[in-house]
Structure formats: C-alpha cells, structure tokens
C-alpha positions as CSV (number, residue, x, y, z in Angstrom):
1,M,-18.1,-52.9,-0.3
2,A,-21.0,-51.2,-1.9
3,S,-20.2,-48.5,-4.5
4,V,-21.3,-44.9,-3.8
5,L,-24.0,-45.3,-6.5
6,G,-25.2,-48.6,-5.1
7,R,-25.3,-47.3,-1.5
8,T,-27.2,-44.3,-2.6
9,F,-29.7,-46.4,-4.5
10,E,-30.2,-48.7,-1.5
11,T,-30.7,-45.7,0.8
12,L,-33.4,-44.2,-1.5
13,S,-35.1,-47.6,-1.8
14,F,-35.2,-47.9,2.0
15,L,-36.7,-44.5,2.4
16,A,-39.2,-45.1,-0.3
17,D,-40.8,-47.8,1.8
18,D,-41.6,-45.1,4.5
19,P,-39.9,-47.0,7.3
20,V,-40.4,-44.2,9.8
21,R,-44.2,-44.5,9.6
22,T,-44.2,-48.2,9.9
23,A,-41.6,-48.5,12.7
24,R,-42.9,-50.3,15.8
25,T,-41.9,-48.8,19.1
26,G,-43.1,-49.4,22.7
27,T,-43.7,-53.1,22.2
28,T,-42.4,-54.5,25.5
29,P,-45.5,-56.3,27.2
30,H,-47.1,-54.1,29.8
31,D,-50.5,-52.9,30.9
32,V,-52.1,-49.7,32.0
33,V,-53.1,-49.8,35.6
34,F,-54.6,-46.3,36.0
35,R,-55.8,-43.4,33.9
36,Q,-56.5,-39.8,34.8
37,G,-57.9,-38.1,31.7
38,K,-55.2,-38.4,29.0
39,I,-52.5,-39.4,31.5
40,A,-51.8,-43.1,32.0
41,L,-49.7,-45.2,34.5
42,R,-48.1,-48.0,32.6
43,H,-46.9,-51.1,34.4
44,F,-44.0,-53.4,33.3
45,P,-44.1,-56.4,35.6
46,A,-41.0,-57.9,37.1
47,A,-39.7,-61.1,35.4
48,A,-41.0,-64.1,37.3
49,D,-37.7,-66.0,37.2
50,K,-35.7,-63.3,39.1
51,P,-35.8,-62.2,42.7
52,R,-38.3,-59.4,43.0
53,Q,-36.8,-56.0,43.7
54,R,-38.3,-52.8,44.9
55,A,-40.6,-51.2,42.4
56,V,-39.7,-48.0,40.6
57,L,-41.8,-45.1,39.2
58,V,-40.4,-43.4,36.1
59,S,-41.3,-39.9,35.3
60,M,-40.8,-39.4,31.5
61,P,-40.7,-36.0,29.7
62,L,-44.0,-34.4,29.1
63,I,-42.7,-33.0,25.7
64,N,-42.1,-36.4,24.2
65,T,-43.7,-39.9,24.2
66,W,-42.5,-42.4,26.7
67,S,-41.4,-44.9,24.1
68,V,-37.8,-43.7,23.8
69,W,-37.1,-45.9,26.8
70,D,-38.8,-48.8,25.0
71,L,-37.7,-48.1,21.5
72,L,-37.0,-51.7,20.3
73,P,-37.0,-55.1,22.1
74,D,-33.2,-55.0,22.5
75,K,-33.1,-51.3,23.2
76,S,-35.6,-51.0,26.0
77,V,-34.6,-49.5,29.3
78,F,-38.0,-50.6,30.8
79,G,-37.6,-54.1,29.4
80,K,-34.1,-54.5,30.9
81,L,-35.2,-53.2,34.3
82,S,-38.2,-55.6,34.4
83,A,-36.1,-58.5,33.2
84,A,-33.8,-57.8,36.3
85,G,-36.8,-58.3,38.6
86,I,-37.7,-54.6,39.0
87,P,-41.4,-53.8,38.6
88,V,-41.6,-50.6,36.6
89,Y,-44.4,-47.9,36.7
90,V,-44.1,-45.4,33.9
91,V,-45.8,-42.0,33.8
92,D,-47.3,-41.4,30.3
93,W,-48.4,-37.8,30.2
94,G,-50.5,-38.3,27.1
95,R,-51.3,-35.6,24.5
96,P,-52.8,-32.4,25.8
97,G,-55.6,-30.7,23.9
98,D,-56.8,-27.1,23.8
99,E,-58.8,-27.8,27.0
100,D,-55.6,-28.4,28.9
101,A,-54.0,-25.0,28.0
102,T,-55.1,-23.4,31.3
103,R,-54.0,-26.2,33.6
104,P,-51.3,-24.8,35.9
105,L,-48.0,-26.6,36.5
106,S,-49.1,-27.6,39.9
107,Y,-51.8,-29.9,38.4
108,Y,-49.1,-32.0,36.8
109,V,-46.3,-31.8,39.4
110,D,-48.4,-31.9,42.5
111,E,-51.8,-33.3,41.9
112,V,-51.2,-35.9,39.1
113,L,-47.8,-37.2,40.4
114,T,-49.3,-37.6,43.9
115,R,-52.1,-39.7,42.5
116,L,-49.8,-41.8,40.3
117,F,-47.4,-42.5,43.2
118,D,-50.4,-43.6,45.3
119,R,-51.7,-45.8,42.5
120,A,-48.3,-47.4,41.9
121,R,-47.9,-48.1,45.6
122,R,-51.3,-49.7,45.9
123,H,-50.8,-51.8,42.8
124,D,-47.4,-52.9,43.9
125,L,-48.8,-54.0,47.3
126,A,-51.7,-55.8,45.6
127,T,-49.2,-57.8,43.4
128,G,-46.9,-58.9,46.1
129,G,-44.5,-55.9,46.5
130,E,-43.6,-54.0,49.6
131,G,-45.4,-50.8,48.6
132,V,-42.3,-48.7,48.8
133,L,-41.1,-47.0,45.6
134,D,-37.8,-45.8,44.2
135,A,-38.1,-43.2,41.4
136,I,-36.4,-42.2,38.2
137,G,-36.8,-39.0,36.2
138,Y,-35.6,-38.5,32.7
139,C,-35.0,-35.0,31.1
140,V,-37.8,-32.6,32.1
141,G,-39.7,-35.5,33.6
142,G,-36.9,-35.5,36.2
143,T,-37.3,-31.8,36.7
144,F,-41.0,-32.4,37.4
145,L,-40.1,-35.3,39.7
146,A,-37.5,-33.3,41.7
147,T,-40.0,-30.5,42.2
148,H,-42.7,-33.0,43.3
149,L,-40.3,-34.6,45.8
150,A,-39.5,-31.1,47.3
151,L,-43.3,-31.1,48.2
152,H,-43.7,-34.8,49.0
153,P,-40.3,-36.2,49.9
154,E,-41.9,-39.3,51.4
155,H,-43.1,-40.6,48.1
156,A,-39.8,-42.1,47.1
157,A,-37.1,-44.0,49.0
158,R,-34.4,-43.1,46.5
159,T,-34.3,-41.2,43.2
160,A,-32.2,-41.3,40.1
161,F,-32.1,-38.4,37.7
162,V,-31.1,-39.0,34.1
163,C,-30.2,-36.0,31.9
164,T,-32.2,-33.9,34.2
165,P,-31.6,-30.1,34.2
166,I,-31.7,-28.5,37.7
167,D,-29.3,-25.6,37.3
168,F,-31.0,-24.2,34.3
169,H,-28.6,-21.2,34.0
170,S,-25.9,-23.8,33.1
171,S,-28.0,-25.1,30.1
172,G,-25.8,-23.5,27.4
173,R,-27.6,-22.3,24.3
174,L,-31.0,-23.1,25.6
175,V,-30.8,-20.6,28.5
176,A,-29.4,-18.0,26.1
177,W,-32.5,-18.5,24.0
178,A,-35.0,-18.8,26.9
179,N,-34.1,-15.3,28.2
180,P,-36.8,-12.8,29.2
181,E,-35.1,-10.2,27.1
182,H,-35.3,-12.3,23.9
183,F,-38.2,-14.7,24.4
184,P,-41.7,-13.2,24.5
185,L,-43.1,-15.9,26.8
186,D,-46.4,-14.2,27.9
187,T,-47.2,-13.0,24.4
188,L,-46.6,-16.4,22.9
189,I,-48.7,-18.4,25.3
190,S,-51.5,-15.9,25.4
191,N,-51.8,-16.2,21.6
192,V,-51.1,-19.9,21.0
193,G,-52.4,-21.6,24.1
194,N,-50.4,-24.8,24.3
195,Y,-46.8,-24.5,23.2
196,P,-46.7,-26.2,19.8
197,A,-44.8,-29.5,19.4
198,D,-43.6,-28.4,15.9
199,L,-42.0,-25.3,17.3
200,M,-40.3,-27.3,20.1
201,R,-39.0,-29.8,17.6
202,T,-37.6,-27.0,15.4
203,S,-36.0,-25.3,18.4
204,F,-34.2,-28.5,19.5
205,S,-32.9,-29.2,16.0
206,W,-31.3,-25.7,15.9
207,L,-29.5,-26.4,19.2
208,K,-27.3,-28.7,17.2
209,P,-28.0,-28.1,13.5
210,Q,-25.1,-30.4,12.3
211,G,-27.0,-33.3,13.8
212,Q,-29.5,-33.1,11.0
213,T,-26.8,-33.7,8.5
214,A,-25.1,-36.3,10.6
215,K,-28.2,-38.5,10.8
216,W,-28.5,-38.7,7.0
217,V,-24.7,-39.4,6.5
218,G,-25.0,-42.1,9.2
219,L,-27.8,-43.8,7.4
220,W,-26.0,-43.7,4.1
221,E,-22.8,-45.1,5.5
222,R,-24.6,-48.0,7.4
223,I,-27.4,-48.7,5.0
224,E,-26.3,-52.3,4.6
225,D,-26.8,-52.9,8.3
226,A,-30.4,-54.1,8.8
227,D,-30.3,-53.6,12.6
228,F,-29.1,-50.0,12.1
229,R,-31.8,-49.4,9.6
230,T,-34.4,-50.6,12.1
231,L,-33.0,-48.4,14.9
232,W,-32.7,-45.4,12.6
233,A,-36.4,-45.6,11.6
234,A,-37.5,-46.1,15.2
235,L,-35.5,-43.1,16.4
236,E,-36.8,-40.9,13.6
237,Q,-40.3,-41.9,14.4
238,W,-39.8,-40.9,18.1
239,N,-37.9,-37.7,17.2
240,G,-40.8,-36.6,15.0
241,D,-43.4,-37.2,17.6
242,N,-43.1,-34.3,20.0
243,V,-46.0,-33.4,22.2
244,D,-47.5,-30.0,22.9
245,F,-46.7,-28.5,26.3
246,P,-49.8,-27.3,28.1
247,G,-49.7,-23.5,27.9
248,E,-50.0,-22.2,31.5
249,A,-47.8,-25.1,32.7
250,Y,-45.2,-24.1,30.1
251,R,-45.4,-20.4,31.1
252,E,-44.6,-21.2,34.7
253,Y,-41.9,-23.8,33.8
254,V,-40.0,-21.4,31.6
255,R,-40.3,-18.5,34.0
256,R,-39.3,-20.4,37.2
257,C,-36.7,-22.6,35.6
258,Y,-35.0,-20.7,32.7
259,F,-35.7,-17.1,33.7
260,E,-35.3,-17.4,37.5
261,N,-33.4,-20.6,38.0
262,A,-35.7,-21.1,41.0
263,L,-34.7,-24.7,41.8
264,L,-31.3,-23.2,42.9
265,N,-32.2,-19.6,43.8
266,G,-35.5,-20.3,45.7
267,G,-38.6,-18.2,45.7
268,W,-40.8,-20.7,43.9
269,T,-44.3,-21.1,45.2
270,L,-46.1,-23.9,43.2
271,G,-49.8,-23.4,43.8
272,S,-49.7,-22.6,47.5
273,K,-46.6,-24.7,48.4
274,T,-43.0,-23.7,48.6
275,V,-40.6,-25.6,46.4
276,D,-37.3,-26.3,48.3
277,L,-35.3,-29.3,47.2
278,R,-33.6,-29.4,50.6
279,N,-36.8,-31.0,51.9
280,A,-35.8,-34.2,50.1
281,K,-33.4,-36.1,52.4
282,H,-33.0,-39.4,50.6
283,E,-30.2,-40.6,48.4
284,A,-30.1,-39.3,44.8
285,L,-28.1,-40.5,41.8
286,V,-27.4,-38.1,39.0
287,L,-26.5,-39.5,35.6
288,A,-25.4,-36.9,33.1
289,A,-24.6,-37.7,29.4
290,A,-21.1,-36.8,28.3
291,S,-22.3,-35.3,25.0
292,D,-25.6,-33.8,26.1
293,H,-26.4,-30.4,24.4
294,I,-29.8,-30.2,25.9
295,A,-29.0,-30.8,29.6
296,P,-25.3,-30.4,29.9
297,Q,-23.4,-32.0,32.8
298,A,-23.3,-28.7,34.8
299,A,-27.0,-28.3,34.5
300,C,-27.6,-31.9,35.8
301,Y,-24.9,-31.7,38.5
302,G,-26.7,-28.6,39.9
303,L,-28.8,-31.0,42.0
304,A,-25.9,-31.5,44.4
305,K,-26.1,-27.8,45.3
306,T,-29.6,-27.9,46.5
307,W,-30.7,-31.5,47.3
308,G,-31.3,-32.3,51.0
309,G,-29.8,-35.8,50.9
310,P,-26.6,-37.5,49.7
311,V,-26.0,-37.1,45.9
312,V,-23.9,-39.3,43.7
313,L,-22.8,-37.6,40.5
314,E,-21.8,-39.7,37.4
315,T,-21.4,-39.1,33.7
316,I,-22.0,-41.8,31.1
317,K,-21.1,-41.9,27.5
318,G,-23.7,-40.7,25.0
319,G,-25.9,-37.8,24.1
320,H,-29.3,-36.7,25.5
321,V,-31.2,-39.3,23.5
322,G,-28.4,-41.7,22.8
323,V,-28.0,-42.8,26.4
324,S,-31.6,-44.1,26.1
325,I,-30.7,-46.7,23.5
326,G,-27.3,-47.8,24.8
327,S,-26.4,-50.6,27.3
328,R,-24.7,-48.3,29.9
329,L,-27.8,-46.6,31.2
330,P,-29.9,-49.6,32.1
331,A,-26.9,-51.5,33.5
332,R,-26.1,-48.6,35.8
333,L,-29.7,-48.1,36.9
334,I,-30.1,-51.9,37.6
335,A,-26.9,-51.9,39.7
336,W,-28.0,-48.9,41.7
337,L,-31.6,-50.1,42.1
338,T,-30.6,-53.5,43.3
339,Q,-27.8,-52.6,45.7
340,R,-29.9,-51.4,48.6
341,D,-29.7,-54.7,50.6
342,E,-25.9,-54.5,50.5
343,N,-25.7,-51.1,52.1
C-alpha cells in the first residue's frame, strides 16, 4: 500500500501531465448525417453481427456536450446501444454564438427537432431500417423532447426519459434558486445575451459543494488505479465543458419550467402552439437516478401526472452524471428498446 506521501506525490505527478486537457472522449466510430448551422445529427450505426433493431433518436442536454454518453470506449451508452443492433441518432446542439441569443425556444424544440426527426427517419430508411423511431431524452434534452412530442406525438413510437425534470417544482434547491423573487431573469438575459456556461457550471457546483472535495479525495485514494485515472480525467474534461444557453430560449425555459411549472400546470404556448403532454399517447419509460441532486426522482416522476400514454417509472443506482458511465443505464435501455416484438 502506498504511503500518504507516496500517494500524494503520485497524484501531483499525474496532474502535472495535464490529463484533463489530453483526455479523449467521444471516440466511438460514427458519422454526421445532417447539419443545421451549429447543430449536428450524429449517427452510430448498428453492429452488423446483431439483428437490427428499431432506430432511436437521442436528445442530449443543450447545456453540455453530447460526449458524456460516449465518454470512453468501455463507458459509452451509444456504443453499447449500437453494439446491441440499435442504430442511434444523437442530437448534438453545438455551441451557440452571440448571433443565437435571440433565437426563441420554439426554434430548438419545434423547428430543429422536427427536422432532425425527419432526417433520422430518412437516413434510417435509406440504410435498411423501417423508418420508425423510438426516442430517448437525457436531462434537459429530455425536457425539450417531451415538449416536442406534445406538439408532434407522431414523431416517436416510444420514448425513454433519463434524469429528465418534468415537475420542476420538485427540483429541490434548483427551484428555490430559480425563483422569480430571487432570480432576476429578465435583467440577466437582457444584459448578457446567452446565459454563460461558466455561470451555469458554478451554479451546479454549489448545488452539491461537497462534491468538489469528494472528487479530489477520490482521485487521491485511487491514484494507483490506471483505469480510474483515465475515467477521472475524462469526466473532468466533460464537466468543465459546459455550453452557453441561448438567451431568449433560456428566458422562456426558466420562466415556463421553473417559475410556472407549465408542463404540469398548463398554459404554455410555444410559438403559436399549445404545449400539452397529454397529446403524447405512446408508452414512456422514466429512469430516475437514486442520488440525483439536479433532477430528483419526484421531478422525473412528474411525467406520470401529465403524459397521455402509459408510463413506467423506475429508479436506478447512481447520480445525475454517474448513471451515464455505469452499466445499469445502457442495459436497461437495451432491454426496453428490444422488447417490442415480445409485447
């Protein structure tokens, strides 16, 4: 067993090599099949040696890069889905610039997602698929997806929501902070344009400040484990790579979701269309994370109060990010996505 001094020296030597900067994430082979401005549709083809399953479109969070579900070759949700014979189409929202600050939320939720669903269906048909898609949403990417399916329920045959807040007034500390009495939303966006990634990252770190200490203690305790060092660096790289939230889209998202809880309470007109999750009649699977401090179980389970079709509620071990690198999430998604012929 390494001495305290030896372990400390090894930790400092590891950090001196700048492993976070050099970590390689998002390396599972795939291609980009469509672009709209900064937004891309990434395609992870199904493994040729497995029976081909129905394709799935995955809506990732706009506030982070998509690579958390493709962090490392042995920690890739996308890689495991495609290895099981499931063609995967991933929504990569890209990085907004100042010119995107005035884009309304309807641009992303209605216009962009409609086009990406269409392109994924067309590509799936052209590559031997059935042209029918299931869907998965992660975190706020799932919130966007649920809102989209309220407007276009025909776009997905079934949908899984992973760590997706729907009942925002059950979001714990976040909803206490994102309160119209305390959070000057209009003043902020009118002055900064896009909501800054650095401010978002700082806010999330203060949701669970002890986590900042825990990650360094964890590295020190497991510094001799090469696999852990690789995973730690990859996670640090992703955690430090937040993305600006387009200003006007953020203004409407916070007002409708955190201030008004409109996915449950109603009264949301997105562009000229009424958002009502009861319009979506297909089956939905809700996967909450047991230790999620960003989208607690109650916030995720809120879907069952308003979704128009049958909803299966489950909780899996892990935290908001931790579920993305464990084995339970891809295993459960694969079982759910491939069971349709048995029902």
